[in-house]
ZAMARGU-4260 file (C-alpha; in steps of 0.2 Angstrom, whole numbers, plus 5000, padded with zeros to 4 digits):
<rodrens>
0) 4908/4865/4944 | 4920/4874/4956 | 4921/4893/4957 | 4938/4894/4948 | 4930/4885/4933
5) 4915/4897/4933 | 4927/4912/4932 | 4924/4918/4950 | 4939/4925/4959 | 4946/4912/4971
10) 4961/4914/4982 | 4974/4901/4987 | 4992/4896/4981 | 4993/4885/4966 | 5010/4876/4967
15) 5009/4865/4952 | 5025/4866/4942 | 5022/4877/4926 | 5006/4884/4933 | 5001/4902/4933
20) 5007/4910/4948 | 5026/4909/4945 | 5028/4924/4934 | 5019/4934/4948 | 5032/4927/4961
25) 5046/4933/4950 | 5039/4950/4947 | 5035/4952/4966 | 5053/4948/4971 | 5060/4959/4957
30) 5049/4974/4962 | 5052/4973/4981 | 5070/4969/4977 | 5071/4985/4967 | 5064/4995/4981
35) 5076/4987/4994 | 5091/4991/4983 | 5085/5009/4982 | 5083/5010/5001 | 5101/5002/5003
40) 5108/5015/4991 | 5099/5029/5000 | 5102/5024/5018 | 5118/5014/5016 | 5127/5025/5003
45) 5119/5042/5005 | 5111/5042/4987 | 5097/5054/4990 | 5081/5051/4979 | 5073/5064/4968
50) 5054/5065/4965 | 5055/5054/4949 | 5065/5041/4960 | 5052/5040/4973 | 5038/5039/4960
55) 5047/5024/4952 | 5048/5016/4970 | 5029/5019/4971 | 5026/5010/4954 | 5038/4996/4960
60) 5028/4994/4976 | 5011/4994/4967 | 5017/4981/4954 | 5024/4970/4969 | 5007/4971/4977
65) 4998/4967/4961 | 5010/4952/4959 | 5006/4946/4976 | 4988/4946/4972 | 4991/4937/4956
70) 5001/4924/4965 | 4986/4919/4976 | 4972/4922/4964 | 4968/4906/4956 | 4955/4911/4942
75) 4963/4914/4925 | 4953/4929/4922 | 4959/4937/4938 | 4977/4933/4934 | 4974/4941/4917
80) 4967/4957/4925 | 4982/4958/4937 | 4995/4955/4923 | 4986/4968/4912 | 4987/4981/4927
85) 5005/4976/4931 | 5009/4978/4912 | 5001/4995/4912 | 5011/5000/4928 | 5027/4994/4920
90) 5024/5005/4905 | 5022/5020/4917 | 5038/5015/4926 | 5047/5014/4909 | 5041/5031/4905
95) 5045/5038/4922 | 5063/5031/4921 | 5066/5038/4904 | 5058/5055/4907 | 5069/5056/4923
100) 5085/5053/4912 | 5081/5063/4897 | 5072/5077/4904 | 5071/5079/4922 | 5090/5076/4926
105) 5094/5090/4913 | 5084/5103/4923 | 5090/5113/4938 | 5074/5109/4948 | 5061/5095/4947
110) 5050/5102/4960 | 5031/5103/4956 | 5033/5090/4941 | 5021/5077/4939 | 5031/5065/4950
115) 5031/5078/4964 | 5013/5081/4962 | 5008/5062/4962 | 5019/5059/4978 | 5011/5074/4987
120) 4994/5068/4982 | 4997/5051/4989 | 5003/5058/5005 | 5016/5044/5006 | 5030/5056/5007
125) 5024/5062/5024 | 5018/5045/5030 | 5034/5036/5025 | 5047/5049/5022 | 5062/5037/5024
130) 5055/5028/5008 | 5045/5041/4998 | 5052/5058/5002 | 5062/5066/4988 | 5077/5074/4996
135) 5087/5079/4980 | 5085/5087/4964 | 5084/5076/4948 | 5101/5083/4943 | 5109/5079/4960
140) 5101/5061/4960 | 5109/5057/4943 | 5121/5043/4948 | 5127/5027/4940 | 5130/5009/4946
145) 5143/5000/4936 | 5143/5014/4924 | 5125/5013/4920 | 5113/5027/4926 | 5101/5021/4940
150) 5086/5027/4930 | 5092/5015/4916 | 5093/5001/4929 | 5075/5005/4934 | 5069/5007/4916
155) 5077/4990/4912 | 5069/4981/4926 | 5052/4989/4921 | 5055/4982/4904 | 5059/4964/4911
160) 5043/4965/4921 | 5033/4970/4906 | 5040/4955/4896 | 5036/4943/4910 | 5018/4950/4911
165) 5016/4949/4893 | 5022/4931/4894 | 5009/4928/4908 | 4995/4935/4897 | 5000/4924/4882
170) 5000/4908/4893 | 4983/4913/4899
</rodrens>
């Protein structure tokens, strides 16, 4: 009996059509694509991020890394663990996006909020300031794309990721 059948984690890319890794590939592309779009908006169009924006970037990166791991992890148990963790992070991302829109954007300052504390704790704002440094208040960062607030785009993508991960969990 091989290691994958015994439930041990094995790594390698399973490329059979309809096999388990494809939801993870979709989620990885969507997650890293969201961060790329945010960086283009920031550096190409001058839309500076707030603490909640950069926290959502961090959540997208974490989901993307998990999805890459799920892409190469052959064991069904491992994929279920990865999908569950990604689903939990997607839930956190949904909460962050809607908190940003309904609470943080209405305040004059979003300094020292949970988002600001998390980013300071990780140190990513100092290590990678072009990606993770908050440079605007939440009220200033409240911009729209095609008439839809950015935080709703982000929240919507987190919802899609959650749906894909639920589907991956149901398929086993």
